[in-house]
C-alpha positions in Angstrom: 36.3 -48.0 -72.9 37.8 -44.8 -74.5 38.0 -42.5 -71.6 39.0 -39.5 -73.8 35.9 -40.0 -75.9 33.7 -39.4 -72.9 34.6 -35.7 -72.9 35.7 -35.4 -69.2 38.4 -32.9 -68.2 40.1 -35.1 -65.6 39.9 -38.7 -64.4 42.0 -40.0 -61.5 42.5 -43.6 -60.5 44.0 -44.2 -57.0 45.0 -47.2 -55.0 46.2 -47.1 -51.4 47.6 -50.5 -50.5 47.7 -49.7 -46.7 44.0 -49.1 -46.4 42.7 -51.0 -49.4 41.3 -47.8 -51.0 40.5 -48.1 -54.7 38.8 -45.1 -56.1 38.1 -43.2 -59.2 37.4 -39.4 -59.4 35.9 -38.0 -62.6 35.6 -34.3 -63.3 33.4 -33.6 -66.3 33.6 -29.8 -66.4 34.9 -26.9 -64.3 33.5 -24.3 -66.7 31.2 -22.9 -64.1 33.5 -23.5 -61.2 35.0 -26.3 -59.1 33.4 -29.6 -59.8 30.9 -30.7 -57.0 29.5 -34.1 -56.6 29.2 -37.0 -54.2 31.2 -40.1 -53.4 29.5 -43.4 -54.2 30.8 -46.5 -52.2 29.7 -49.7 -53.9 31.0 -53.2 -54.7 31.4 -52.8 -58.4 31.9 -56.1 -60.3 34.8 -54.7 -62.3 36.9 -51.6 -62.8 35.2 -51.0 -66.1 31.8 -51.0 -64.4 33.1 -48.5 -61.8 34.6 -46.3 -64.5 31.4 -46.3 -66.6 29.3 -45.3 -63.5 31.6 -42.5 -62.4 31.8 -41.0 -65.9 28.0 -41.0 -66.2 27.5 -39.6 -62.8 30.0 -36.8 -63.2 28.4 -35.7 -66.4 25.0 -35.7 -64.8 26.3 -33.6 -62.0 27.6 -31.0 -64.4 24.2 -30.7 -66.0 22.4 -30.7 -62.6 24.7 -27.9 -61.2 24.3 -25.9 -64.4 20.5 -26.1 -64.3 20.5 -25.2 -60.6 22.5 -22.0 -61.3 25.4 -23.0 -59.0 28.9 -21.7 -59.4 30.1 -25.3 -59.8 31.0 -27.8 -62.5 30.3 -31.5 -62.2 32.3 -34.3 -60.8 31.8 -37.6 -59.0 33.9 -40.2 -57.2 33.4 -43.9 -56.6 35.1 -46.1 -54.0 35.2 -49.7 -55.1 34.2 -52.1 -52.2 31.5 -53.1 -49.9 30.7 -50.2 -47.5 29.3 -52.6 -44.9 32.7 -54.4 -44.6 35.3 -52.3 -46.2 34.7 -48.8 -44.9 37.2 -47.8 -42.3 38.4 -44.5 -40.8 41.8 -45.0 -42.4 40.3 -45.6 -45.8 38.1 -42.5 -45.6 41.1 -40.4 -44.5 43.1 -41.8 -47.4 40.3 -40.9 -49.8 40.3 -37.3 -48.3 44.0 -37.1 -49.3 43.1 -38.0 -52.8 40.5 -35.2 -52.9 43.0 -32.8 -51.4 45.6 -33.6 -54.0 43.3 -32.2 -56.7 43.7 -28.8 -55.3 40.1 -27.8 -55.2 39.1 -28.8 -58.7 36.8 -31.3 -57.1 34.6 -30.9 -54.0 33.1 -34.1 -52.6 29.9 -34.9 -50.7 27.7 -37.9 -49.8 26.1 -40.3 -52.2 25.0 -44.0 -52.1 27.1 -45.8 -49.5 28.4 -42.7 -47.8 26.9 -40.6 -45.1 27.3 -37.4 -43.1 29.5 -39.1 -40.5 31.8 -40.3 -43.3 32.2 -36.8 -44.7 33.2 -35.7 -41.2 36.1 -38.2 -41.4 37.0 -37.2 -45.0 37.2 -33.6 -43.8 40.0 -34.6 -41.5 42.4 -34.8 -44.5 40.8 -32.4 -47.0 39.0 -29.0 -46.9 37.3 -29.8 -50.2 34.3 -31.6 -48.7 30.6 -30.8 -48.0 27.7 -32.6 -46.5 29.3 -32.6 -43.0 27.4 -32.7 -39.8 25.9 -29.5 -38.4 28.3 -30.0 -35.4 31.2 -29.6 -37.8 29.7 -26.6 -39.5 28.1 -28.6 -42.3 24.7 -28.8 -44.0 23.8 -32.2 -42.6 21.2 -34.4 -44.3 20.7 -33.2 -47.9 17.4 -35.0 -48.2 15.8 -32.0 -46.5 16.2 -29.7 -49.5 16.1 -32.5 -52.1 12.5 -33.1 -51.0 11.7 -29.4 -51.0 13.1 -29.0 -54.5 11.0 -32.0 -55.8 8.0 -30.4 -54.3 8.8 -27.1 -56.1 9.3 -29.0 -59.3 5.9 -30.7 -58.9 4.2 -27.3 -58.3 5.8 -26.1 -61.5 4.5 -29.1 -63.4 1.0 -28.4 -62.1 1.4 -24.8 -63.2 2.4 -25.9 -66.7 -0.2 -28.7 -67.0 -3.2 -27.3 -65.3 -2.6 -23.6 -65.1 -2.2 -23.5 -61.3 0.7 -24.4 -59.1 -1.6 -25.6 -56.4 -1.5 -29.3 -55.6 -4.6 -29.1 -53.3 -6.9 -32.0 -54.2 -4.4 -33.5 -56.6 -3.8 -37.3 -56.4 -0.1 -37.8 -56.0 1.6 -41.2 -55.8 4.9 -41.2 -53.9 7.0 -44.3 -54.6 9.8 -44.7 -52.1 9.7 -43.4 -48.6 13.3 -42.9 -47.7 14.9 -39.6 -46.8 13.4 -37.8 -49.8 10.0 -39.5 -50.3 9.0 -39.3 -46.6 9.7 -35.6 -46.5 7.9 -35.1 -49.8 4.8 -36.7 -48.3 4.8 -34.1 -45.5 5.0 -31.2 -48.0 2.1 -32.6 -50.1 -0.1 -33.4 -47.1 0.3 -29.9 -45.8 -0.9 -28.5 -49.1 -4.0 -30.8 -49.1 -3.0 -33.2 -51.8 -4.4 -36.7 -51.8 -1.3 -38.8 -51.2 -0.8 -42.5 -52.1 2.4 -44.1 -50.9 4.3 -47.2 -51.9 7.4 -48.8 -50.5 8.5 -52.5 -50.4 9.6 -51.9 -46.8 6.5 -52.2 -44.4 8.4 -50.3 -41.8 8.8 -47.3 -44.1 5.1 -47.4 -44.8 4.2 -47.6 -41.1 6.4 -44.6 -40.4 4.7 -42.6 -43.1 1.2 -43.5 -41.8 2.3 -42.6 -38.3 3.0 -39.1 -39.4 0.2 -38.8 -42.0 -2.6 -41.3 -41.1 -4.7 -40.2 -44.1 -2.3 -41.5 -46.8 -3.4 -44.4 -49.0 -1.1 -47.3 -49.4 -0.5 -49.2 -52.6 2.0 -51.8 -53.9 4.9 -50.1 -55.8 4.1 -52.0 -59.0 0.4 -51.2 -58.9 1.1 -47.5 -58.3 2.6 -47.2 -61.8 -0.8 -47.9 -63.4 -3.0 -46.3 -60.8 -5.1 -43.3 -61.9 -3.0 -40.3 -60.6 -2.4 -36.7 -61.3 1.3 -37.1 -60.5 3.6 -40.1 -60.1 6.7 -39.4 -58.1 9.5 -41.9 -58.1 11.8 -41.4 -55.1 13.7 -44.7 -54.7 15.7 -46.6 -57.2 16.3 -45.6 -60.8 15.2 -47.4 -63.9 11.5 -47.8 -62.9 10.0 -46.5 -66.1 10.8 -48.3 -69.4 9.0 -47.9 -72.7 6.3 -50.4 -71.8 5.7 -48.9 -68.4 5.5 -45.4 -69.9 2.7 -46.6 -72.2 0.7 -47.9 -69.2 1.3 -45.2 -66.7 -1.8 -43.9 -65.0 -0.4 -40.5 -64.2 -0.5 -37.2 -66.2 2.8 -36.0 -64.7 6.1 -37.7 -63.6 8.2 -35.7 -61.1 10.4 -37.2 -58.5 13.7 -37.3 -56.7 15.1 -40.7 -57.9 18.1 -40.5 -60.1 17.7 -41.9 -63.7 14.0 -43.1 -63.3 13.9 -43.7 -67.1 15.7 -46.7 -68.4 16.9 -44.7 -71.5 16.5 -41.2 -72.9 14.1 -42.6 -75.5 11.5 -43.3 -72.8 11.1 -39.5 -72.6 9.8 -39.6 -76.2 7.3 -42.3 -75.2 6.0 -40.3 -72.3 5.6 -37.2 -74.5 3.8 -39.3 -77.2 1.3 -40.4 -74.5 0.7 -36.8 -73.3 2.6 -37.2 -70.0 4.5 -34.3 -68.6 8.0 -35.4 -67.5 10.2 -33.2 -65.3 13.8 -34.5 -65.6 15.2 -35.9 -62.4 18.5 -33.9 -62.5 16.3 -30.7 -62.6 13.9 -31.5 -59.8 16.2 -33.3 -57.3 18.8 -30.5 -57.3 17.8 -29.2 -53.9 20.3 -31.6 -52.2 23.3 -30.3 -54.1 22.1 -26.7 -53.6 22.1 -27.5 -49.8 25.6 -28.9 -49.7 27.0 -26.2 -52.0 25.8 -23.6 -49.6 28.1 -25.1 -47.0 31.1 -23.6 -48.8 29.8 -20.2 -47.8 29.2 -21.1 -44.1 25.9 -23.0 -44.2 22.7 -21.0 -43.8 19.5 -23.1 -44.2 17.3 -20.1 -45.1 19.6 -19.0 -47.8 19.9 -22.5 -49.2 16.1 -23.0 -49.1 15.6 -19.7 -51.0 18.0 -21.0 -53.7 16.3 -24.4 -53.8 12.9 -22.7 -54.3 14.3 -21.7 -57.7 13.7 -25.2 -58.9 10.1 -24.0 -59.5 11.2 -21.3 -62.0 13.7 -23.5 -63.8 11.2 -26.3 -64.2 8.7 -23.8 -65.7 11.5 -22.6 -68.0 12.3 -26.1 -69.1 8.7 -27.2 -69.7 8.0 -24.0 -71.6 11.1 -24.4 -73.9 10.1 -28.0 -74.6 6.6 -27.0 -75.6 7.8 -24.1 -77.8 10.5 -26.1 -79.5 8.6 -29.3 -80.0 11.1 -31.4 -78.0 11.0 -33.4 -74.8 11.7 -31.7 -71.4 14.8 -33.9 -71.2 16.2 -32.4 -74.4 15.1 -28.9 -73.3 16.9 -29.3 -69.9 20.0 -30.5 -71.7 20.0 -27.5 -74.0 19.7 -25.0 -71.2 22.5 -26.7 -69.2 24.8 -27.0 -72.2 24.2 -23.3 -73.1 25.2 -22.2 -69.6 28.3 -24.3 -69.5 29.3 -23.2 -73.0 28.8 -19.5 -72.2 30.9 -19.9 -69.0 33.7 -21.7 -71.0 33.7 -18.9 -73.6 34.0 -16.3 -70.8 36.8 -18.2 -69.2 38.7 -18.5 -72.5 38.5 -14.9 -73.7 
């Protein structure tokens, strides 16, 4: 892999023999400010696989932060290993020292395989960390505002599609009932939407029904073709390929899952079938907005007000896509790229 061709500003490989830490930090852009993005801890099959993942994730964070209007560029880190067996206090402290060595160009947070408690440990050796526990002055679980942002994006899709932001009476399918999906169900139920839930974990479904007894339950595969107003993927990525896009039963796709489309070309298939698609890195930005606020001394009301802006940005993206005859994915990219380019020009003049 040609790392230089990927266009990133800074890529760091680090190995700490004493703790077994093997990590890669990738900074895609600092045009808008210090790069902000989470730390993924996963048992990658090879260094090349870890590198490919961190480069793609860092780029996505740059676009997400730009669209969210944050004073941050995009970066990401991956720790290679099994978090269930390889995560130790010493390793996390060693990782914190890596982050600290970058002098504030990169600020880390939670991602797959890392949690609030881990960020508390990382914070013992670096000040460039967010997503800590409230007891440590942090923002806590970022799923709170991730779900709220997805809800705002969904309301914006309704405004664009049906002329009203109300979801009352709309049939919404929520696939994945984890930290984001379960909270999204609560938002939708309060507004009076008809909610259909799906999750392969019976326990997650039972918990959702305990809070909202009126939700319908469906198999995750069947939910894809069910007649819905909105389909909301909130679990794993890659759930919509070209064939699935052609058979979707929903008029709108809007969720919190990262990379729900198997490729950018799937967005063209959705558009060709008249389906409104809200890009994931637009609608799931509430989480990064939440942890970014921690840098100012966390205030939930302030962060929530910022996350409510997902509504306006989604309206902007969908409007640009319609006027320009492009997919919302292309429109979102154009807005993010314009913001980064303008910031880079200001910095260099």
